[in-house]
C-alpha positions as a printed NumPy array, in Angstrom:
array([[ 38.036,  31.482, 101.294],
       [ 40.492,  29.132, 101.196],
       [ 42.667,  28.061, 104.779],
       [ 46.168,  28.486, 102.618],
       [ 44.707,  31.674, 101.561],
       [ 45.091,  33.006, 104.986],
       [ 47.901,  32.012, 105.831],
       [ 49.63 ,  33.186, 102.792],
       [ 48.057,  36.491, 103.399],
       [ 49.239,  36.407, 107.011],
       [ 52.375,  35.127, 106.576],
       [ 52.724,  37.825, 104.029],
       [ 51.655,  40.204, 106.951],
       [ 54.55 ,  38.605, 109.047],
       [ 56.727,  38.861, 106.324],
       [ 56.349,  42.725, 105.583],
       [ 56.362,  43.585, 109.533],
       [ 59.654,  41.892, 109.895],
       [ 60.458,  44.199, 106.978],
       [ 59.326,  47.325, 108.257],
       [ 60.977,  45.901, 111.848],
       [ 64.098,  45.449, 110.09 ],
       [ 64.23 ,  48.784, 107.968],
       [ 63.573,  50.764, 111.789],
       [ 66.16 ,  48.806, 113.345],
       [ 68.727,  49.576, 110.132],
       [ 67.524,  53.001, 110.333],
       [ 68.64 ,  52.979, 113.778],
       [ 71.943,  51.476, 113.664],
       [ 72.814,  53.426, 110.493],
       [ 71.69 ,  57.055, 110.885],
       [ 74.313,  58.012, 114.072],
       [ 76.991,  55.665, 111.805],
       [ 76.043,  58.377, 109.195],
       [ 76.297,  61.707, 111.103],
       [ 80.13 ,  60.702, 112.627],
       [ 81.051,  59.662, 109.121],
       [ 80.108,  63.282, 107.986],
       [ 81.109,  65.273, 110.887],
       [ 84.83 ,  63.13 , 109.583],
       [ 83.623,  64.353, 105.981],
       [ 83.203,  67.96 , 107.268],
       [ 86.707,  68.454, 109.483],
       [ 88.533,  66.787, 106.411],
       [ 87.01 ,  69.292, 103.859],
       [ 87.467,  71.932, 106.097],
       [ 90.872,  71.457, 107.162],
       [ 91.58 ,  71.233, 103.432],
       [ 90.146,  74.582, 103.444],
       [ 92.529,  75.578, 105.807],
       [ 95.585,  74.233, 104.368],
       [ 94.846,  76.141, 100.891],
       [ 94.432,  79.359, 102.806],
       [ 97.337,  78.9  , 104.643],
       [ 99.283,  78.767, 100.974],
       [ 97.421,  81.077,  98.987],
       [ 98.681,  83.615, 101.999],
       [102.374,  82.654, 101.775],
       [102.343,  82.545,  98.298],
       [100.882,  86.207,  98.25 ],
       [102.779,  86.904, 100.941],
       [105.949,  85.576,  99.142],
       [104.976,  87.294,  95.961],
       [104.75 ,  90.926,  97.945],
       [108.714,  90.413,  98.909],
       [109.644,  89.676,  95.186],
       [107.828,  92.954,  94.411],
       [109.346,  94.677,  97.386],
       [112.762,  93.438,  96.289],
       [112.544,  93.915,  92.189],
       [111.248,  97.678,  93.312],
       [114.888,  97.79 ,  96.008],
       [116.654,  96.775,  93.015],
       [115.099,  99.07 ,  90.745],
       [115.742, 101.917,  93.067],
       [119.013, 101.199,  93.488],
       [119.898, 100.954,  89.604],
       [118.11 , 104.315,  88.807],
       [120.322, 105.914,  91.498],
       [123.174, 104.201,  90.253],
       [122.516, 105.646,  86.762],
       [121.867, 108.805,  88.622],
       [125.067, 108.901,  89.908],
       [126.684, 107.805,  86.998],
       [124.81 , 110.895,  84.686],
       [126.041, 112.831,  87.663],
       [129.504, 111.566,  86.972],
       [129.515, 112.356,  83.414],
       [128.247, 115.87 ,  84.192],
       [131.382, 116.71 ,  86.571],
       [133.524, 115.273,  83.98 ],
       [132.088, 117.466,  80.826],
       [132.437, 120.73 ,  83.187],
       [135.918, 120.018,  83.787],
       [136.811, 119.545,  80.538],
       [135.049, 122.741,  79.999],
       [136.704, 124.93 ,  82.708],
       [139.746, 123.101,  81.018],
       [139.694, 124.331,  77.961],
       [139.021, 127.82 ,  78.983],
       [141.663, 127.933,  81.194],
       [143.59 , 126.874,  78.856],
       [142.481, 129.182,  76.47 ],
       [142.535, 132.353,  78.728],
       [146.222, 131.778,  79.698],
       [148.907, 134.744,  78.266],
       [145.242, 136.145,  76.513],
       [145.59 , 139.291,  78.826],
       [144.092, 141.284,  76.055],
       [140.792, 139.586,  76.131],
       [140.637, 139.116,  79.947],
       [140.773, 143.277,  79.361],
       [138.494, 143.595,  77.435],
       [135.9  , 140.911,  79.23 ],
       [136.889, 143.424,  82.211],
       [135.898, 146.797,  79.916],
       [132.865, 145.346,  78.361],
       [131.604, 144.809,  82.201],
       [132.376, 147.861,  83.117],
       [130.369, 149.608,  80.379],
       [127.408, 147.139,  80.888],
       [127.346, 147.834,  84.7  ],
       [124.159, 149.497,  86.219],
       [125.558, 151.251,  88.502],
       [126.947, 148.485,  90.504],
       [129.619, 149.209,  92.974],
       [133.289, 148.283,  91.854],
       [135.637, 148.294,  95.031],
       [139.647, 148.44 ,  94.677],
       [141.784, 146.255,  97.076],
       [144.45 , 149.032,  97.971],
       [147.97 , 147.811,  99.094],
       [147.023, 146.982, 102.116],
       [144.57 , 144.929, 100.312],
       [141.394, 145.848, 101.784],
       [138.69 , 148.095,  99.764],
       [138.226, 151.794, 100.105],
       [134.791, 151.6  , 100.878],
       [132.566, 153.794,  99.039],
       [134.909, 156.353,  97.81 ],
       [132.103, 158.371,  95.46 ],
       [128.758, 157.5  ,  96.205],
       [127.207, 156.056,  93.153],
       [124.398, 157.977,  91.739],
       [121.134, 156.022,  91.85 ]])
């Protein structure tokens, strides 16, 4: 063997050892740095996730509030419409009563006819007739059952 070859082999071995030791030292220095960096990134990710969760909850609460407001407005509108319908029915009933009242004024013959017809159609009801003192004659002759 050539003496130079031993020196080259030894130099290569030393170089290889220096590279291995250098890598070990670099790893020993870089590993804690990486762990700190990873924890920092995990914390940032958790913070972002918490912020998004908070925003989602806020938006859901806003949506529920808007839905409640819309339902309340719909109930108010419905109540107003029902009230307006009641008013219209009352107006119609008042108009019908006015028309009937007007048609019965000075129409005693018709009223007498309706009264007699009611007596004929009766099914043994008792009729109380007021006297001069305004008191009815009570059961002047009991109806036959």
